[in-house]
TORSEDO-916008 format. One record per residue (C-alpha): residue in three letters; y, x, z. Coordinates in steps of 0.001 Angstrom, whole numbers, plus 524288, in hexadecimal, padded with zeros to 5 digits. Example, Ala and Ser with C-alpha at 12.3 -4.5 7.8 and 13.67 -1.06 7.14 Angstrom:
// TORSEDO-916008
Ala7EE6C8300C81E78Ser7FBDC8356681BE4
***
This chain:
// TORSEDO-916008
MetBADEA6B0B67D6CAGlyBABB56A3647D0EFGlyBA35469D3C7C67CGlyBA7016974B7B978AspBB30669CA17B2ADGluBB5E06A5FD7BDCCLeuBA86A6AC1F7BC87ValBA9FA6AD497ADBBGluBB7106B4157AFD5LeuBB1616BD167BA24LeuBA5F96C1487B1AAGlyBAF3C6C2BB7A642ArgBB6FD6CCDC7ADE1AlaBAA476D4687AF4CGlyBA82C6D3F17A090LeuB9D726C9977A0FAAspB9DA36BD5B79885ValB97316B12179E20ValB8D526ABF679440GlyB8A8269D6B792A7GluB8B446927379CA0ArgB8761694487AAD2ArgB7967690417ADA2ValB6E41692747B716GluB676469E3A7B14AGluB589069D557B108ValB56F66AA567B802LeuB55CC6AF457C5EDProB61826A9A97CD79PheB6B9D6B3FF7D063ProB6A0D6B3C37DF69PheB5BCB6B7AF7DD7CAlaB5F606C1CC7D33FTrpB68A06C7FB7DD29ArgB5CF56CA957E5F0TyrB57B36D46F7DC21ValB64C76DB677DC72ValB670E6DBE67EB20AlaB59006DCD17EFFDGlyB561B6E9C97F663GluB48766EA627F081ThrB4DEB6E9A87E2A8GluB4F0D6F7977DDD4AlaB5C946FB617D90BThrB5D116FEE67CAAEGlyB6A06705D67CC0FSerB7511708777D58AValB837670BEC7D41ESerB8B54711647DF82LeuB9744709BD7E396GluB9E73716897E58EArgB9BD471B9C7D7F2AlaBA73271C047CE8BGlyBA517713247C2F7LeuB9C4670A0B7CAC9ValB9F5E6FDF77C2B8GlyB9D21704467B58EGluB907770A9F7B9FBLeuB8BA76FDEC7C013AsnB8EAA6F6347B3BFAlaB87AC700257AB55GluB7BC0700D87B42DTrpB7ABD6F20C7B4F6HisB7BB36F0C77A62EArgB71246FB017A431LeuB67D86F4737ADBBAlaB6AA56E6E17A868SerB681C6EB7379A85GluB5B556F1FA79E43AlaB56AA6E6537A637GlyB59C66DC7A79B6BValB64736D4F97A288PheB6C3C6D2D5795E4AspB671A6C97178B9BAlaB689B6CBA277CF3AspB76986C6A477D92GlyB7A0A6CE957899DValB79E56C2AB7929FPheB75566C3D17A0BCLeuB76EC6BD137ADF3ValB7FBE6C1C57B8E6AspB82F26BE6C7C6E9PheB8ADE6C5777D13AProB8E836C2E47DF7DGlyB99AC6B9467E0D7SerB98BA6B4217D2F1ArgB96C36A62F7D7F1AlaB91086A34A7CAA2AspB858969C007D0A2GlyB7BFE6A23B7C748TrpB7A4E6AC687BCD5ValB84D86AE067B27AArgB81816B1927A473ValB8A406BC9579FACArgB8BB16C6B4794FALeuB92B56D3DC795C3ArgB9EFB6D5DD78DBFGlyBA2446E2B378722GluBA9166E73A79375TrpBA36E6E2C87A066AspBA34C6E68A7AECBLeuB98B66DF4F7B659AlaB999A6E7E47C27EGlyBA8286EA567C331PheBACE86DC5B7C3F2LeuBA4936D9E17D012GlyBACAE6E3077D885GluBA9B66EF207E083ArgB9C286EAC97E4E5ProB95F86E4D97D8B4GlyB89B16DCA07D8D1PheB839D6D42B7CE3CValB76B96D0387C822ThrB73CD6CE277B9BFMetB67C26C7E17B3BFAlaB61966C5C37A679LeuB621B6B7F57A0EEAspB53486B6FF7A1D7GlyB53E36BAC97B045AspB4A6F6C62D7AEDCAlaB539B6D18B7B18BLeuB5F266D3ED7BA85ValB685A6DED77BE2AGlyB71086DE0C7CA0FAlaB7A546E6287D208ThrB7CF96E5617E08BThrB85FF6ED717E908GluB7FE96F4BB7F46AGluB86846FD457FE95AsnB8B80707E67F583AlaB85B9704F97E83BValB83406FA5D7DE3BArgB74AF6F8207DCAFLeuB6F7F6F3F17CF5EValB62976ECB77CDEBAlaB5B9F6E9817C12EValB4FFB6E0447C194AspB477C6DC8B7B60EGlyB3BF46D3447B57DValB42F16C9EB7BEC7ArgB3AA76BE477BAD8GluB2DDC6C5587BDB6ArgB334C6CAA17CA8AArgB367E6BCBC7CE98GluB28FC6B80C7CAA8GluB227A6C2BD7D272AlaB2AE96BFE27DE60AlaB27536B1757DD6CArgB18D96B4D27DC41ValB198D6BD827E83AAlaB20996B3057F00DGlyB16D66A8C07EBA7ArgB0B246B0967F07EGluB0F6C6AF187FEA1SerB039B6ADAA807A2ProB03086A46A8137BAlaB03F86B02181C8FGluB0FAD6B54881545ArgB16276A7FB815DAAlaB142C6A72D82485AlaB19D66B4B78265AValB258F6B18381DD7TrpB28AA6A52E8259AGluB294F6AD54831F1ThrB34296B57F82BFBLeuB3CD26A96D82B13PheB3E826A9DB839D8GlnB3F736B88C83B44GlyB4AFF6C19583A09ProB59346BD6483B51LysB5BE16AF5283F27CysB5F876A6AE833B1ProB6E226A362832DAGlnB71EE695CC83761GluB74E66915782981ValB66EE694BE825B1LeuB619068D208314EAspB6A266818782D89SerB64746821281FCFTrpB56CD682488259FAlaB5A24675B182CC8SerB5F5966F3582084GlyB53B26734B8186ELeuB496E66F8082277SerB4FF36623E823FBLeuB4C5B65FA1815C9AsnB3EE7665F981660ProB346565B7281485AlaB2A5F663D381BB1LeuB32456652C82842ProB2A6065FA3833BCGluB3000652C48387AGluB31566578A8466BLeuB3AFD661F5841E9ArgB4432658B683AB5ProB4B1B65390846E4LeuB4F226618F84A1CLeuB56C76634A83D7BProB61CB6591783D2AValB6AF9660E4845D5LeuB67EB66CFE83DB4SerB6A06666EF8304ESerB6FDD65A2082B5FTyrB6548659F0820D5AlaB5B8A6559882B20LeuB63346491A82D25TyrB5FFE643E481FA9ThrB5209640CB8237CSerB4EF6635F882D00LeuB4DAA63B5683ACCProB473D634E68469DThrB4FC262B2B84DF3GluB506A6338A85A24ValB54F563F5385239ValB5F8A6373B84BAAAspB63C26324185912GlyB65686404085D92LeuB6D3C6441185191LeuB762E63844852B9AlaB78E763C23860C9AspB7ADC64A8A85DA5ProB87436502D863C4AspB8AF5656298569DTrpB92FA64C7184E95GluB8EA8652E5841D9ValB805A6505B8453BArgB8323642118482DLysB8B176406D83BB8ArgB80E1647108331FThrB763663ECB8392DValB7C90631AB8361DSerB8046636898288FThrB72BC63B1C824ACGlnB67E5635B482D3FProB6149629D78271DGlyB5CAD61E9782F71IleB668061EEA83A91ThrB646761229841DAProB6F2F6082B844B3GluB6E2060B958531EGlnB6F8661A2D85063TrpB7B7461794847F0GlyB817F60FB6852DAArgB7ECC61A1185D27ValB83F56259385557IleB909A61EB085160LeuB93A86192E85EC5AlaB90BB6261D86573GluB9BEF62CCB85E3FArgBA79062E9D86741AspBAFCD6346185C56GluBB6436296485490ArgBB5D8630A38479EGlnBA772633DA84901ArgBA460625D084CCDTrpBABB262146840B3LeuBA47A62AE4837D9LeuB972E6269A83CDCAlaB9A906183F83B2BMetB9F6D61B3282D69ThrB92B96225282A43AlaB8AC3616B182EE4GlyB92E960DD58263BGluB91A46169781A47TyrB82E26172181BDAArgB824A6086581E23AlaB7AA860B9282A64ArgB782360088833C9ValB7E42602D484120AlaB79935FBED84D60GluB81015EF3A84FB3AspB854B5F2E085D6FAlaB8B175FF9B8585ECysB923D5F83384D96ArgB989B5EF98857E3ValB9D305FB6B85FA3LeuBA2826023685387AlaBA9A65F5D784F7DAlaBB1415F6DB85C53AspBB3EF6057285B04ProBC1E7609C785E56SerBC29C610B785127AlaBC66B608238459BArgBBF55610CD83BEFValBB2DC60FEE843ECArgBB42D601178440CSerBB6416017683544GluBA95C608908337DAlaBA2CF5FF2A83CFBAlaBA7025F3FD83421ArgB9EF25F9E382908LeuB92765FC5F830B6GluB85815F64982D54GlyB81495EE4B83907LeuB8F095EA0983CD2ProB8DDE5DC5D842E1ValB95405D1C183B7ESerB9CCC5CDFB847A4ValBA1A75DBED8490BAlaBA5A85DC7B83ABDValBAD835D00083CB8ThrBB43D5D6188487CLeuBB77A5E27E840D9AlaBBD6B5DA58835E9AlaBC8575D73D83FA0AspBC9A65E53B844B0ProBD7845EA4184744AlaBD5555F59283DB7AspBD6CD5F20682F55GlyBCC685FBFA82B49ValBC2815F57283415ArgBC5B45E7EE82ECDAlaBC46B5ECE9820E7AlaBB7215F2DA823DBAlaBB2135E6C982AFBCysBB6AD5DC02821F7ArgBAB985DCDA817F3ThrBA1015DB488223EAlaBA88E5D15582A2FTrpBADF95C8CE81F2CProBA2435BFA981D46HisBA2355BCFE82BF2LeuBB0C35BAF982E60AspBB6605AD9983147AlaBC21E5A849829DEAlaBCBD15AE0683383GlyBC5A25BB8E832CDArgBC5F15BB77823FAAlaBD3F55B6AA823A5AlaBD81B5C19482CD9LeuBD2445CBE882402LeuBD8235C5CB817C3AlaBE56B5C6FB81E2FAspBE2E05D48D823D4ProBEF3B5DCDA824CFHisBE88F5E84C81E08AlaBE7285E79B80F32PheBDA7D5EF7B80F4CValBD3DE5E57C8181AArgBD94B5DA1D8103DAlaBD4615E0088038AArgBC6875E0FA808C1ValBC6E45D35B80E4EArgBCCEF5CD5D80224GluBC1A65D2A37FA49LeuBB80E5CC1780389HisBBFCB5BF5C803C5HisBC0BF5BE757F50DArgBB24F5BFC67F317GluBB22A5B1887F74FHisBBFD95ACD27F3D4ProBC61C5AEF67E669MetBD0A45B9637E6A2ProBDD9C5B5507E07EArgBE5FE5BEC47D8F3SerBF08F5BE517E359ValBE7475C3B17EDAFPheBE2105CE577E4A6AspBEFD05D2FD7E18CAlaBF5105D1D27EF5BGluBE9BF5D8807F624AspBE8425E36E7EC24MetBD9955E1617EB93AlaBD12E5ECB97E733AlaBCAF25EBAC7D9C6AlaBBD595EC6A7DFEAAlaBBF9B5DF357E674LeuBBF995D8CF7D90CGluBB10F5DB627D7F7ThrBAD605D2817E355CysBB8835C8F07E590LeuBB9585BB207E06ALeuBC5AC5BA867D819GluBCE315AF417D3DBArgBCDFB5AD677C525AspBDC425B14E7C37ELeuBDA325BE4F7CA66AlaBCD895C16B7C334GluBD3885BE687B5FDHisBDF9E5C69B7B8E2LeuBD7545D2597BCDDValBCE925D1407B0F6ArgBDAA05D1BF7A848HisBE3C85DAAD7AFCAGlyBDC375E1917BAA5AspBDACA5F03E7BAA3ArgBCDEB5F6BA7B717AlaBC8D95F7517C521GlnBCBD45E8E87C732ArgBC5545E4C97BA80TrpBB9965ED837BD7BSerBB77D5E7067CACALeuBB9F15D9927C538AlaBAF825DBE07BADBAlaBA53C5DCC07C5AEAsnBA9AE5D06E7CCD2ProB9E155C70B7CC3AArgBA6F35BB107CD86LeuBAFFC5BDF97C22DAspBB0F55B2F27B836ProBA8AA5B52C7ABF2AspBB4415B5117A29ALeuBBADB5BFCC7AA72ValBAE3E5C7A37AA81AlaBADF35C63E79BAEArgBBBE55CB1D79AD4LeuBB8D05D71F7A31EAlaBAD235D9D279A4CGluBB73B5DCBA78FB6AspBBFDA5E50279889ProBC56A5F131791FBAspBC05C5F9A279D3DHisBB2475FE1D79BCBGlyBB00A5FE717AA82ValBB40E5F03A7AC02ArgBAB465EC157A0B9PheBA0095F3D57A690GlnBA1DC5ED0E7B3AAValBA12C5DFD17ACE3SerB951A5E3EB7A547ThrB8D5C5E5E27B1D7ArgB90025D8597B78DProB83A95D0CE7BB19AspB88D25C3D27B5FALeuB896E5C8317A7B8ThrB7F1C5C4A479DDFGluB79355D028796C8GluB80135CB9178A6CGlnB8D395CBEE79171ArgB8A075D93A79728AlaB86675DEB6789DBAlaB933E5DA1A7841CIleB9B695E28A78D50ProB9E6A5EFF07877EValB9ABC5FA537918EGluB9796608B779062LeuB8E856119279812AspB960761CD979E0AProB8C8B627DF7A1DAGlyB96A962D307AB52IleB96D7620E57B3BAHisB8D8961DF57BEEETyrB898A60FB87BD91PheB85876087D7C9EAGluB7A245FF127CABBLeuB7D565F0C37C8A8AspB79E25E9767D51CTrpB77605DCB07CE05ValB6D055E31B7C56FLysB66EE5E9727D163AspB661C5DC1A7D7ECLeuB5DF85D7327CC4FHisB53F65E23A7CC8EGluB494C5D91A7D187AspB4BFE5CEF97C6D6GluB43435D2987BB60AspB49B35C9157B1E0AlaB57205CE7F7B52DMetB52305DC507B33FArgB4CE25D8D97A5D5ArgB59C15D2D87A1D7LeuB62225DDD97A72FAlaB59695E8BA7A1E3AlaB5D465E3E379458SerB6BCE5E47B79781SerB74B85EBC578E3CHisB7BA65F17B79A16PheB76805FED479E05LeuB7A465FD407AC5BValB72F45F0677AD94ArgB66C35F6B77A7D2ArgB6859602877B0B8CysB68DE5F9A07BC84ValB5CA95F25D7B813AlaB55C25FF827B724ArgB58E1601A87C597AlaB4F2F5F6F97C98DArgB43415FBE07D0FAArgB39DC5F2F77C98CLeuB3B955ED207BC01ProB33145E5217B2B5ProB2B915ED4D7A8A6AspB336D5E85B79D0BValB40395EBD07A3DAValB3B305F96B7A71AGluB37075FB727990AArgB446D5F77A793FELeuB4C085FFEC79D96AlaB432560BAB79B8FArgB47B560BC778D55AspB56096092879054GluB5FD2610BE7880DAspB67816140279460ArgB5FE661EFA79ABEIleB660661BFD7A7FBValB5EA960F167A785GlnB522F616F27A60ELeuB567A6200B7B103PheB58FA614C77BA64LeuB4BE560EDC7B6BBAlaB457A61BE37B9ECGluB4C9461CFC7C6EDSerB4B5660F0D7CBE3CysB40956074D7C55AAspB3295608E27C9E7AspB2E0B603BC7BCAEAlaB348760E4B7B459ProB2AEE612D57A9C3AlaB2562620977A94EAspB2A126240879BA3MetB381C6208079EEFLeuB3775628247ABAFLeuB3314634067A40FArgB3E6F6325379A91ValB4842631217A58ATrpB42B563D3C7AC2CGlnB46816455C7A069TrpB54EC643AE7A3C6TrpB555E63F3C7B20FAspB4F3D645127BE40GlyB544E63C4C7C918SerB60A96380B7D010LeuB65016386A7DE37SerB612462A237DFC8SerB540962BB87D8C3ProB50B363A327D976AspB42556384C7D622ArgB441162FDA7CA10ProB3F8C62F777BF71ArgB357A639F77C2BAGlyB31C4633ED7CFBFHisB3022626407CA1EProB2279620997CC81AsnB20C961E5A7BDDBPheB24E162C0C7B9DDProB19BE632C57B263ArgB114263B5E7BAE8ArgB065463EE77B169AspB05F2646287A48ELeuB122764DEC7A800ValB0C4B65B837A68DArgB0E5F659F5797F0TyrB1CD665BF979A78AlaB1AFB669AC7A010AspB1FA266FA379342AspB292B664FC78F6CProB360C66A4878A16AsnB3D61661367935EProB3DA8667AA7A0E3ArgB3ED065A5E7A775MetB3193656E27A1CCArgB2B8C663FC7A585GlnB2EC7661017B3BALeuB26036550C7B33AAlaB19F865D187B012LeuB18B9660FC7BE59AspB18616529E7C28DAspB0B78650B17BB81ProAFF83650FE7C496GluAF8F5659627BA3DSerB0337664217BB5DThrAFF0F670F17C1A7ProB049A67BB77CA56GluB045D6844A7BE42LeuB0DA967AE37B784ValB168667B307C379GluB16CC68A017C277ArgB19CE689767B3FCLeuB24BF67F9E7B551SerB2AA2687457C0A6ArgB2E2D691247B60FAspB336C6870C7AC7DGlyB4029689D27A57BSerB45F667D007AA5DGluB4BC467CBF7B7FBAspB47BE66E6E7B981ValB3986671A67B6C7ArgB39A867D417C00ATyrB3FBF674AC7CA82ArgB34C066ABC7C8F1AlaB2AC2675B47CA5AAlaB31EC67AE37D65BThrB2FDE66DD27DD24AspB216366CD27D9C1ProB186166E5C7E59BArgB0F03676647DD40LeuB1917680FA7DACDSerB13AA68E347DEC2AlaB19F7696DD7E8FDThrB1C6C6A0F07DE61AlaB23836971C7D5B7AlaB2B69692347E153AlaB2F9C6A0267E43CArgB336F6A2467D60BLeuB3B43695917D561LeuB42AF6999E7E18BGluB4A116A29A7D834AspB4BEA698857CD62ProB5933698897C695HisB5BC268A7D7CAFBGlnB5F44687987D911HisB585267A667D9BFIleB4B9E680D57D577ArgB4D2C68B9B7DF8FGlnB4F4E6810A7E9C8AlaB4328679977E582AlaB3B46686277E66DAlaB408E688F17F40ALeuB3BCD67B6D7F818HisB2E2267D577F2B1ProB23C767DDD7FD79ArgB1CEE689317F6A6MetB28D6691FD7F749ProB244969F107FD0FAlaB27E96A0A980B59ArgB2E826ADC980923LeuB381D6A7937FFBCLeuB3A4569BAB80864ValB3D426A43281418GlyB47316AB7980BE6LeuB4D9D69E9C80858LeuB4D63699E081669ArgB548C6A62E81A91GlyB5F546A4008109EGlyB61AC6A0078027CGlyB5C066924F80178ValB598A68F6480FC6GluB5AD76809F80FDAThrB522767EB8803EBAlaB47B9687C38096DAlaB47CF6803D81651ArgB4495673F680E93AsnB383067A0C8091CProB2C986717780D37GlyB23CD67D6080D23LeuB2A12682F081973ProB1F7A683CA823EBValB2146679F082EDFGluB2192684998392DValB2C2668BC783195MetB344D67F5983139ArgB327967DB183FE9ArgB374668B7C8424BMetB42CD6896D83908ValB46E667D3E84094GlyB4566684C384D3FAlaB4E0668FBE8481FMetB585D68607843C2AspB580667EC185097AlaB590468B5F85859GlyB647D68F6A84FE8ArgB6B6C6830285421GlyB6805684D08626CGlyB5D4B67AA9861DCProB65A566E5D85FB4GlyB5C28668A4855FEArgB5172667A686017GlnB5AB9662AE86A86ArgB60CD6580B8622AAlaB5412653C685C11GlyB4D42653518690C
***
């Protein structure tokens, strides 16, 4: 059974109309609601034998009676439904048609759960050995509150006893132990002496810097996957370690992959290892050697004359400045067009390229951005080149001014935009070029503006530019004069204000607060604007009742806020506000337990990570149903973490201890 149209069709066959758009319903999530239906301690409200004639009709009638009495239907007859295999990923709002068959369309062994829109009543059916069991539950919200209160009253003795149960009973399945390893690898409270035991149990452990001797052991591990994961994830691998791990590979493909990884990461490889790799029997290994940081110039020159054309092509950029006339001439006349094209581009950065060479060598359009061009060729391309050629030409810093002016009037917007970002234009010339801001385009930072970030006069001049991208790039400066900050903080382009908030240490508090109302951080600056040093920290409690939920979140950042406010906001109608409360260290154990059943998965995850989460609930998660997140909880006792690592290591036959030792 699928979601979307298929689910609508399926429910339609049962006589149920889907109401409204799909959403996350602000009620108990359906997996938790199922517990009321299947739990043995929940008293059955009714039961219908599977062997009884008219089972479906009787089951439908009994369900409808119970649902009506419990208040599952709202005034318009709308309610929530879920059933095994629906794959709906959440509750579905439905309404009964005149003729309906909720039980019959589910097959011979029906099972489903229905809930009121306010989440306070549910009726479900589950198939047992020879009967369908019906359960009606009212007062769901108060039941949940009481369960959270009970869980939150856990005493130290009770906690200790609960932790013992984690290691009793049936052994955890291997997939659970693997999730323990992944979670503990990310747990900030894990003792440092345990971290070296985890890398062979989980790749997550490799993302934190490990001791040199541990890395040495992993790079020498007999398992290729361990070696590959280590070089791909472990920060701080030394040039000597890179050299050892690559040269130790007997398999040519694996040696090539490791050399490629070093090149992609721009990792420096020991010079002696570079020399050995440059003489490798494999041409593709030599090609990767030609790209390595730390490659001696003399070796690059040697590789530029390698028998393999791929090696020569890879080596020519590094070797070119150091080649004598004969070496350069040999590459310019190389029998392979790909090598010649690369070398021609290098050659014509110093020597003007005539039109005959451009046509004969079929030069790529990108070369027009860096090559020195003869006037005849440049003029021809400005007039008759295709869009890609004109676009590259527009960025060429050595293009004659009259040709730049002609491209500024190009019919293609992209070409005009490229011209408008040239550093050699006056601001008057830049303003005269018609360009448009396209919100669907990702604009890259202008390097020439970045290079001027320390020049206060240049920043003043460019902050007044009519060009939005120039102003955005000014806003990326770490420090700016006060008058420039004031101007940019009022810029009509809100991305200018965003970049100022993310990058500039001088961004003003009032602007940061404005930006916060619509932006909560990017991958590159996840803590800005809220984490900015100038972001307001006082007088934020006044926002506790603000109609904007983004502002209500800030109330808990105020030093004057209280645990009582945390409790109150943990019940807020906004998921964002509840999430902020779920991450607050003052959150009570009771509130953490309640938020573990929040409708939104990210809030449930935040609650599972809270150090005050009751041990009984954490143990349940560690046994299944959120294992990795629970293992990341910093409130896990140190001795419990030690025993978890021991159980994982024993499950693997003890390799973690052997390899780390």
